[in-house]
KOLGUMAR-531146 format. One record per residue (C-alpha): residue in three letters; x, y, z. Coordinates in steps of 0.2 Angstrom, whole numbers, padded with zeros to 4 digits, always signed. Layout:
BEGIN
ALAXYZ;...
//
This chain:
BEGIN
MET+0000+0000+0000;ARG+0007+0017-0005;ILE+0004+0030+0009;VAL+0006+0049+0006;SER+0005+0062+0019;GLY+0011+0080+0021;ILE+0018+0088+0037;ARG+0015+0106+0037;PRO+0030+0115+0045;SER+0022+0126+0059;GLY+0034+0127+0073;GLU+0033+0117+0089;LEU+0022+0102+0090;THR+0009+0097+0104;ILE+0005+0080+0111;ALA-0011+0082+0101;ASN+0000+0082+0085;TYR+0008+0066+0091;LEU-0007+0056+0096;GLY-0017+0062+0081;ALA-0004+0060+0067;ILE+0014+0055+0071;LYS+0009+0039+0081;GLN-0001+0033+0065;PHE+0013+0038+0053;LEU+0025+0027+0064;SER+0013+0012+0063;PHE+0012+0013+0044;GLN+0031+0013+0043;LYS+0032-0003+0054;ASP+0022-0013+0040;ASN+0035-0018+0027;THR+0021-0020+0014;ASN+0018-0001+0015;GLU+0028+0012+0004;CYS+0027+0028+0014;PHE+0030+0045+0007;TYR+0030+0059+0020;PHE+0035+0077+0015;ILE+0037+0093+0024;ALA+0023+0104+0015;ASP+0032+0120+0015;LEU+0023+0126-0001;HIS+0006+0124+0008;ALA+0013+0134+0023;LEU+0015+0149+0011;THR-0004+0152+0010;THR-0005+0160+0027;PRO+0006+0173+0035;TYR+0024+0167+0040;ASN+0041+0175+0043;PRO+0054+0171+0029;GLN+0069+0173+0040;GLU+0062+0160+0053;PHE+0055+0148+0040;PRO+0070+0138+0037;LYS+0073+0134+0055;ILE+0055+0129+0057;ILE+0056+0117+0043;LEU+0072+0109+0051;ASP+0063+0109+0069;THR+0048+0100+0062;LEU+0059+0087+0053;ALA+0070+0085+0069;LEU+0054+0082+0080;TYR+0047+0069+0068;LEU+0064+0060+0067;ALA+0065+0060+0086;PHE+0049+0051+0087;GLY+0055+0038+0076;LEU+0051+0042+0058;ASP+0065+0033+0049;PRO+0072+0039+0032;GLN+0078+0021+0029;LYS+0060+0015+0030;SER+0050+0030+0023;THR+0054+0043+0010;ILE+0055+0059+0019;PHE+0057+0075+0008;LEU+0054+0093+0005;GLN+0039+0098-0006;SER+0047+0113-0013;LYS+0062+0103-0019;ILE+0051+0094-0032;SER+0044+0106-0045;GLU+0033+0092-0051;HIS+0021+0096-0037;SER+0018+0114-0044;GLU+0017+0108-0062;LEU+0004+0095-0058;ASN-0005+0108-0048;TRP-0007+0118-0063;LEU-0012+0104-0074;LEU-0026+0098-0062;SER-0032+0116-0060;THR-0037+0115-0078;ILE-0051+0102-0074;THR-0056+0109-0057;PRO-0072+0119-0055;VAL-0069+0136-0046;GLY-0086+0134-0037;GLN-0080+0118-0029;LEU-0065+0127-0022;SER-0074+0142-0016;ARG-0086+0131-0006;MET-0072+0123+0004;THR-0076+0125+0023;GLN-0058+0126+0028;TYR-0055+0140+0015;LYS-0070+0150+0022;GLU-0064+0147+0040;LYS-0046+0153+0036;ILE-0053+0169+0029;LYS-0064+0172+0044;GLU-0048+0170+0055;GLY-0041+0185+0046;ASN-0030+0176+0033;PRO-0027+0185+0016;SER-0040+0179+0003;ASN-0026+0175-0009;ALA-0027+0163-0024;GLY-0014+0151-0015;LEU-0027+0148-0001;LEU-0041+0145-0014;PHE-0030+0133-0024;TYR-0023+0124-0008;PRO-0034+0109-0011;ILE-0028+0107-0029;LEU-0010+0107-0023;MET-0015+0094-0010;ALA-0023+0083-0023;SER-0006+0085-0033;ASP+0004+0080-0018;ILE-0006+0064-0017;LEU-0009+0059-0036;LEU+0009+0063-0040;TYR+0014+0048-0031;LYS-0001+0038-0035;GLY-0006+0038-0017;GLU-0018+0024-0012;LEU-0021+0028+0007;VAL-0020+0046+0014;PRO-0019+0049+0033;ILE-0030+0064+0036;GLY-0039+0073+0050;GLU-0058+0077+0049;ASP-0054+0094+0043;GLN-0046+0088+0027;LYS-0061+0077+0022;GLN-0067+0089+0009;HIS-0050+0091+0002;LEU-0048+0072-0001;GLU-0065+0071-0008;LEU-0059+0084-0021;THR-0044+0073-0024;GLN-0055+0058-0027;ASP-0066+0068-0039;LEU-0050+0075-0049;ALA-0043+0057-0050;ALA-0059+0050-0057;LYS-0062+0065-0069;PHE-0044+0064-0076;ASN-0046+0045-0078;ASN-0062+0047-0088;LYS-0055+0062-0098;PHE-0038+0056-0102;GLY-0037+0037-0098;GLU-0034+0027-0083;THR-0020+0034-0073;PHE-0023+0037-0055;PRO-0029+0025-0041;ILE-0044+0033-0031;PRO-0035+0037-0015;LYS-0044+0031+0001;PRO-0044+0041+0017;PHE-0037+0035+0034;PHE-0044+0046+0047;LEU-0030+0050+0059;GLY-0031+0046+0077;LYS-0049+0042+0079;ASN-0052+0049+0097;TYR-0035+0056+0097;SER-0039+0068+0083;ARG-0050+0077+0095;ILE-0038+0081+0109;LYS-0045+0096+0118;SER-0038+0111+0127;LEU-0032+0108+0145;LEU-0042+0123+0151;ASN-0057+0122+0139;PRO-0063+0104+0134;ASN-0074+0113+0120;LYS-0059+0119+0111;LYS-0046+0110+0101;MET-0028+0109+0109;ALA-0017+0121+0099;LYS+0001+0127+0101;SER-0006+0145+0098;ASN-0012+0144+0116;PRO+0003+0136+0125;ASN-0005+0137+0142;GLU-0019+0126+0137;ALA-0008+0113+0128;ILE+0007+0101+0132;LEU+0021+0105+0120;ILE+0032+0091+0115;LEU+0047+0101+0121;ASP+0039+0107+0137;LYS+0050+0105+0153;PRO+0045+0092+0166;ASP+0040+0107+0178;ASN+0029+0115+0165;ILE+0021+0098+0161;THR+0017+0095+0179;GLU+0010+0113+0182;LYS-0001+0112+0166;ILE-0009+0095+0171;LYS-0011+0101+0188;LYS-0021+0117+0182;ALA-0031+0107+0169;VAL-0049+0108+0172;THR-0060+0094+0178;ASP-0078+0090+0180;SER-0091+0090+0194;GLY-0091+0074+0204;LEU-0076+0063+0209;GLU-0078+0048+0197;ILE-0064+0046+0184;LYS-0075+0040+0170;PHE-0076+0043+0151;ASP-0092+0052+0146;LEU-0090+0066+0133;ASN-0107+0073+0138;SER-0106+0074+0157;LYS-0087+0073+0159;PRO-0079+0081+0144;ALA-0063+0087+0154;ILE-0059+0071+0163;SER-0063+0062+0146;ASN-0050+0072+0137;LEU-0037+0068+0150;LEU-0042+0050+0150;THR-0039+0050+0131;ILE-0022+0058+0132;TYR-0017+0045+0146;SER-0024+0031+0135;GLY-0014+0037+0120;PHE+0003+0038+0129;ALA+0001+0022+0140;ASP-0006+0011+0126;LYS-0020+0006+0138;SER-0039+0006+0134;ILE-0051+0019+0142;GLU-0059+0004+0151;GLU-0042-0001+0159;LEU-0039+0016+0165;GLU-0056+0018+0173;LYS-0053+0002+0183;GLU-0036+0007+0187;PHE-0041+0024+0194;GLN-0058+0018+0201;ASN-0055+0023+0219;LYS-0042+0037+0215;SER-0044+0056+0216;TYR-0042+0068+0202;ARG-0026+0074+0210;GLU-0019+0056+0210;PHE-0025+0054+0192;LYS-0017+0070+0187;GLU+0000+0066+0196;SER+0001+0049+0187;LEU-0003+0057+0170;ALA+0010+0071+0172;GLN+0023+0058+0176;LEU+0018+0047+0162;LEU+0020+0062+0150;ILE+0037+0067+0157;ASP+0043+0049+0156;LYS+0038+0047+0137;LEU+0043+0065+0132;ILE+0060+0066+0140;PRO+0069+0053+0128;ILE+0060+0062+0113;GLN+0067+0079+0119;LYS+0085+0072+0121;ARG+0084+0065+0104;TYR+0078+0081+0096;GLN+0092+0091+0105;GLU+0105+0079+0097;LEU+0097+0081+0080;ILE+0094+0100+0079;LYS+0113+0102+0083;ASP+0117+0095+0066;PRO+0107+0105+0053;GLU+0118+0099+0039;ASN+0113+0081+0043;LEU+0094+0086+0043;ILE+0097+0095+0026;SER+0105+0080+0019;ILE+0091+0069+0024;LEU+0079+0080+0015;GLU+0090+0081+0000;LYS+0092+0062-0001;GLY+0074+0059+0002;SER+0069+0073-0011;LEU+0080+0064-0024;LEU+0071+0048-0021;ALA+0054+0055-0022;GLN+0058+0065-0038;LYS+0061+0049-0047;THR+0044+0043-0044;ALA+0036+0061-0047;HIS+0045+0063-0063;GLN+0039+0047-0071;ILE+0021+0050-0065;LEU+0021+0068-0072;LEU+0028+0062-0088;GLU+0014+0049-0090;VAL+0001+0063-0086;LYS+0008+0075-0099;GLN+0008+0061-0112;LYS-0010+0058-0109;MET-0014+0076-0109;GLY-0006+0078-0126;LEU+0009+0088-0120;GLU+0023+0077-0125;LEU+0028+0076-0144;
//
């Protein structure tokens, strides 16, 4: 199975990023029958405001964190999107068969505009570039969050439309919804909000120090009553903490409910904080080792990009031949 997924470089990651995405990437990598293409989606990041001076460091930081968790360039093809011009070229070719109305109806596009992002053509064309990223490698399975569902549906539509118009070329990619419950990790201070690094007091960052982790978990909101039980309706806050515990301990919610049946919220929080510290310290140490050697990180991206480009070049050539662009 060919797996394709882009990793948007956006600075420091949270535990929600790990549980919702990275953990699943690692599971795909372990299966030798899978062919994994994971890329740093730097072109996508240009659609919203960013600092050009800081951007190269953010790219390397993102790569170092993913490598620290165990993403292996010997087992997965890890590359930089902008190093491969075929992404942009296929983006243009697919744009010629994409209805503008379908793009303007995208929920995420509307939300980005509401958040105050510039209404630029890049943001509008974002889903076509995402389709190009997937189809350029003939991706068969695409790990996505719920917020990317519409984008993948457009990818499926474009693959089918291209096949009907120009001849069978692309497999219709299937979604793999990331994280299941883990894709819905909430803020520590408001269980109705998504956990986000933009609110560091409400999130556990991967690089948080042990004291910070302990303090944040200590201040995390809980629910009325004393029972440590999973119930999204009556106990959304404690359910969120149980989900986090489950993801890092690899234990079911039911196991945790039994384990903490006669324990207090304080005892549960202390145990959760220690679990997170124990799990994150090795990742942090490995990250610090990796980030000290930027030349090695750049080399990993360059080698991975060369490998990916071989596949991208062949598939784009096939696309252009079928569209009548090769004499």
